[in-house]
N, C-alpha and C positions, 0 to 999 in steps of 0.2 A: 465395782467398789461403789454402792450407793452414794447419792448426792449427801446426805446427811453423813455420811461416815467419812467421806473426802473433808466435808468440812471441819470436822471431829479433829482429822488427822492435821489439818491445816493450823486450826486454832492450836495442837498441842504443840506443833511447831513453831508456831507465833510466840507462844509462853517461853518456851525455852530461850528464842532468840530476846525477849524480853529480858529473861536473867541475864543472858550475857552482856545486854543493853545495861543495866545496872552495874554489873562489873566492871565492864570497858567505861562506864565513865566515871567510876570513881578513881580508877587507876589513871586515866588521862585529867582529870582535876586533880588529883595530887600530884602528877608530873609538873604540870604547869604551874601551881602554886608553889613546890618547892623551888622552882627556878626563879620564883619573885615575881611572878605576873597578879595582877590585880585580882582577887576571888571572883569577883563578878565577871570578869573577862576571860577567866579559867572555865566558870559556868558555860559561858556561851561557846567556848571555843571545844569544849568538852560535848556539849550538845550537836555541834556539827560533825566534829570527827566521829562521834559516835553512832550517829544517825545515817551518815555515808556510809560504815559499814556495815548497820545491820541493813538499811536499804537494800545493798546487794544480794546479801544473806537471804533475806525475804522474797525478793524477786527470784533466784535462782532456786532456793533452797524450798521454801514455804509456798509459793504461789507458781511456781515452775512457768514464769510468763518470759514472752517471746516478742513482745512487742519491742518495734524497733525505737518507739519515741520514749526513751529512756531519758533524757532532759525532762520532757513533761512530767514523767511519772515522779522522777526526782521532787520536782517542785510541789507536787501533790502529795508527796511523801510528808515533806517539809511542814505544807501548810498543814496537814491534819494532825501532825504531831503539835503543833503550835496551838490549834484548836483545842485538843483534847487537854493538853499544859492549863490551858485557861480553864477549863472546865472543872478540872482537879483542884486548881487555885479557890476557884468560886465555891466548890464544896466546901472546901476546908475551911474558909474564911465565915460560911454560915455556920457550919456545923461547931466550930471553935466559939466564935463573938455571939452567936444568938441562941444556941443550944447547949452551949458549955459542955461539948467533948473534948476528951483528951487530946492533945494535938496528934499525941501518937495512934491513937483508934483512928484517927482522920486520915493518916497516911494508908493505913490497910484500907479504908474504902477509895481512897484514892488510886491505890495499885489497881483494884478491881475495875473503876473507871475507866482508869488509864488503857488496862490491855485490850479490856470489851468494846471500848469505841473505836481504839487504833487497829482493832482486826477487823471491826465492822467497816471501816471507812477503807481499809486495805483492801477488803474483798470485793468491797460495791463499786468503788472509784478508782484505788491507785492501779492496782493490778489484775483491772476487768480485763477478760481475752480481747486479741485483737480484731478489729471491726472489721467484716467484711461489707462488700456492696450486694445489692441486688441478684446481679447476674450471677456471681456465685453460686448463691443459694437455688437460681432458677437452672442454672448448670446440671446440678447433682440431682435436683427434683426430676428432673428429662431423663436422666441414666436410672433413678428409681423407677417412674413409669413407664420404662422403657420394656420393664418386666412382663407388664400387660399385653406387650405385642404376642406372647408365647401363652399367654394364659385366658383362661374361657371369659367371654365377654361379662363385663359387671356393670350394674347402673349404680351412679353414685348419687345421692339424695342429699343436697345443700339445704339446710333448714336456717332461716336468717329470722330471728325474731326483730319487730320493728317496734319502735315507740317513741315520738316525737322526733321523727326523723324529717319533717317538713323541709327543713333546711338544706342537710346532707343530699335528699333525693334528688335535686335540681343543680347543672352546671355550678361553677363559680361565677359570679360576677360582682358588681361594687355594690351593689343592693343584696347580695347573698355570699358574700367572703369565706363561708365555710362549705358552700358548696362542692360535693365530690361526686355528682353524678352518677351514684352508687349502683342503679340498675344496670345502666349501659356498661360501665367497666366490669362488675361483675361478669354479664354476659360475656363480654371480650376475652376475658381471661379463660372462661370455661369453653369457649368457640375455639380457642388456641391449645389448650388440652385435649379437647375431643378430635382437632384435626392432626395433632400428632401420633394420637394414639386410636386407632379405629374402635378397637376393643372397649374403649370407655364411651358409657353415656352417661349423660346426665340430667337430672330434673332439680329446678330452682323453685324452694318454696319459701316464700315468704309468711310470718305469722303476725298477724296484729295483734299485740300485747295489751289488748283492752284500752287502746288507744281512745278514748271517747271526746278527748280534747281537740286533737291535731288530726284525727282521723286518718293516721298514715295508712292504714291497710287501703283505704279508698283511694289515698294519693299514688299509692304503688301501684295498686290495679290500673288506674288511669295510665300512669306513664309506660307501663307493660304494654298496654293498649295501643298507645300511641307508637313505641317503639318496635315492639315485637308482637302483633296481633297474630300471627301464626302459632308463634309457641306457647301462647296463651290458649288458641283455641283447641291446639292438640296436647295441653295437659302438661307441657314441658316445663312450662313456667306456671306455677298457680298463688292465690293469696289465700289465706285461711284467716279466721278471724277467731278468737278467745272467747267472744262474746258469745258467739254461736257453737263452738264447740265445747266449749267449757264456762257457761256463764256465773256458776258460782264461785270462780276464782278470777273473774275478768276484772274485777274493781281491787284486787289484792295482790295481784300475780304483779313480779317484778325479775322480768326474763324468765327464771325457772318454769312459771305455768305455762307459757307458750314453746318452752323446747320441750318439756316432759308431755305437752297434752299433743305436741307433732309428732312426736317419738310413738304414742300411743294411736293416733289417729293414722299413722303410716301404714298401716297394713292393709286399709281401703285401696291401697296403689298397688299391691301385690307384690311386694321386693320378694327376691329370692334370699336364703339364708347366707348366700355368699357375697350379697351386695354390701354396700359401704353406706353408712350414713355420717354425714360433717352436721356439725350447728358451728356457725359462725358468726361476727357481729355483723351490723349493718353497714358500719364505717369499712375505710380502707388499710385499716391497719393490717389485716394479713391479706397474702396476695394469694388468690384461689390457684395461679399456676404451680405454687408450690405444695399443691395437694399429694402429688406423686410422691413425696418424701413422708406422708402419713399412711398414704394405702399401700405401700411397698411392705412395711411391717406386717400387715393386716393379712398380706397373700402369703406370709411368712409364719402365720400359726400367732401373732399377737391379735387379743382380741379389742384393744382400745389403744390408742396413739394419740397422746398430747403434744401439740406444738410447747414449747419451752422459752421464755425469754430469760429466765436463769441457766440455762445450759450453757457447757462451756463452750461450743461452737456458733451461740446465737450471737445477734445483732440487733441491738435495740437503737431506734432512732428517735430523737425528741421527746424522751420520756424525762419528768420533772423527777426531781428528788424526792417530793413528797410521795410520788407513786412508787417509787422505788423501795423506799422505805417502809411504806406502809405495806407493799406485796411482801417483801421479804419479812416483816413479822408475823404477818397475817398466815403466811406456808407456816411458818415454825409453829403457829397455834393449831394448824390443821392436822400437822405432824404429832405435838403434843397431846392433842385430844381424839385423833383418828388414826392415829399410827400411820397415815399416809406418807409415805417416803419419797414425795415428787417434790422439786424443787418451784413449779409454778402451776398450781391445781387451778388459775382462775382466768388463764389466757382463753380467748373466745375462739378455739381453731382446733377443734378436735374432732376424731373418726372412731368409728367404731364398726364393725361387722354387725349386719342386720341381724344374727342369730344371737350376739350379744345384746342386743336391744330388747330382743323377745324375752332372753332370760331375765333381764332385770326390770322390764316395765309394769309387770305389776307391782315392785315394791318401791317405785317411783314417789315421792312426797312433797320433795321442798320445791316449793315456788317461787322464793325468793332469789337474791345474788348466790346463796351459797349453794346453788342446786348442783354446780360442777365438782363440788367435793362429795355429794351424795351419790351420784353416778359412778367416780371413782372410787368411793366405797362400797357400793354393791358391784361392780365389776370385780375387786379384788376379792369379798366376801365369799362371792361364788365360783372364785377359783380362776377368775380370768387373770390372760397375762394384760399387762401395760408395758408401754414403752413410751419414752419421752423421745423427742426429735426437738433437734435446736431450729431457731427459725429468724425469718429477719421480720422485724416487725419495726413498723415507723408509726407510732404515736399518733392517735386521731382525738384528742381529747377537747378540741374546742366546741364540739356540739354536745359532748358527753352529758347523759342523762345520770351519772351516778354523783352521789354526793359524798366529799371525801369526808364529812363529819356524821351525816346519818346513816348511809348504808352499810359502812363497814363495823357499826356496832349493830344493825341486823344479821349482817351475815355472821359473826360472831355468834348471836344469838340462835341462829340456824344451824352453826356447828356444835353447840352445846344439845339442840334437840337431836343431833342426827347421833351424836353417840351415846343419848339414851336410845336412840332408834335402834343403832348398830346391837347395843347390849340385848336388847329382845330378841334382835333378830337371830344373833348368835344362839341364845340359849331356845330359841325356836330350833332352829335346826340341830342344835345337839339332841333334843327330843325326838325329832323325827329321823337324826341317824342312830339313835339308840333303839326307836322302835322298828326301822325297816332294814337294820343290820349295815352290813360293810357296803351295800349298794349306793348308799345316800352320799352327797359331796358333803364333804367335811371343810366346815367354815376355819377359816383362820382365826387365829386367835387375836 
């Protein structure tokens, strides 16, 4: 069952429980009122009794939660119910007193707000999956990677776009509190992978995304030269510059330009069709030792594997409410505009077979933050199989180059461009299919 269908089933169940909530509230209120209890106390007692019952039903039936922290869940459940109650009271006051809406009509809108907000809070905060530690994910990634022991040797290319990474590049210190020493950490993680699985060979490519201010590419090159001169000389580690590979877009690229240019330039290194290409962020949110969980599906016929922070089995650490809500809304927009039924399209840790890269790269155009959705859209459009994989994610937002005000708007404009682009591609493929006969790949509707 797809993620969107799961959410729809849960919402329907949640709505049924909401109807039961209303009926039980009337029953409890009436019972206490006829016993002579003050009507305000009746309201409070009915609210508590009913929400205890509906909490249990939603926990077991709607969301199927097995989290042992029942008390914490109940506290959050009652808190979010109180928040939504206040929200509906405010909207009723505004509509009745200022807009002169009939009170009865306001109750209809209040029900809509109440159900929607309560479901959102329950899904995102109250009944979220049981978190696991990193060791849990490393264990299963090792099991997945063990498949490579019997598989033909593959080379895995890691593309890392870099922009204003001058603080993350160096170790943490008093003067550099957000330092991550990401070059050393990423190499250590990849060395551990290759030591565990001899058939696994890696290449690490950093791409300077037109950073003319902080010169991240130059700094990373110097850091590699300092730490790993042999890997730099052999070509196992490289630094590419968007100013050199695609100067026409270097001034306006926002990560997407660096990634798609690297995908195009990758053919100069002679990868095989069965090789794997990752793109991941410069920060340490994703542990590269978890690569096996994304490589394994590719060895079994999947064309693109994406790690998902919204997967039922994922664990996300230190991610703020604003980032969670904006991500949730954005992925709903992706589904509405492009029909991509994935829970987390923007997570910066994805893997593709190289033959999939070859198939889609002539059509890659998006140079902004919405480039992820274009890659997914093209892979699906050309008949590729895509699989979401749960991930352990530790947010690293302190040195983020993403503006929560400006960049989401740019990304939405990118989605609208891709919607128009997809329509043109579908028409083109339909004409080609009609002209060439049944031998052509038919696009998905």
